[in-house]
C-alpha positions, 0 to 999 in steps of 0.5 A: 573692381572686385565682385564676389560670387558664392556657391549655394553650398557656401551661402548655406554653410554661412547661414548655418553658423552662429552669429559671431562666426557668421559675421567673421566669415563674411568679413573675411571674405570681404577682406580678400579684395584688399589682400588683408586676409589669411589666404594661402595658395593650395598645392598638389591636387588642389593647385589653382585654388586658394583657401581663406582661413577664418577661425576654424573655418576654411573657404575655398575659392578661385580668383578670376579676372574677366573684362577688367573685373576681379571675381572672387568665386567662393565655391566651398566652405566647411570646418578646417578638419574636413574641408580639404578631404570633402572638397577633393571628393567633390572635385573628383566626382565633378570630373567623373560627371564631365567624362 
């Protein structure tokens, strides 16, 4: 069984899109479950994360397996041109908060 979780940022980002891109992003996220989407494992300081490509948008997520359930945890979404830089900054700030 596969479950999807979306952070408030991802939900807000999707809501801000025009109808056609909104529909495409939602469909892309659902396609992660059956491995029929454009997904890539990230490298370097983003190792452990994956990205979904839908048009000019990227959704960063992590797959978690818990109690026989596959959880697709979508944590950040934005335009391709800025998504990685902003996500790195969010991770860095989160690590600073945890110390």
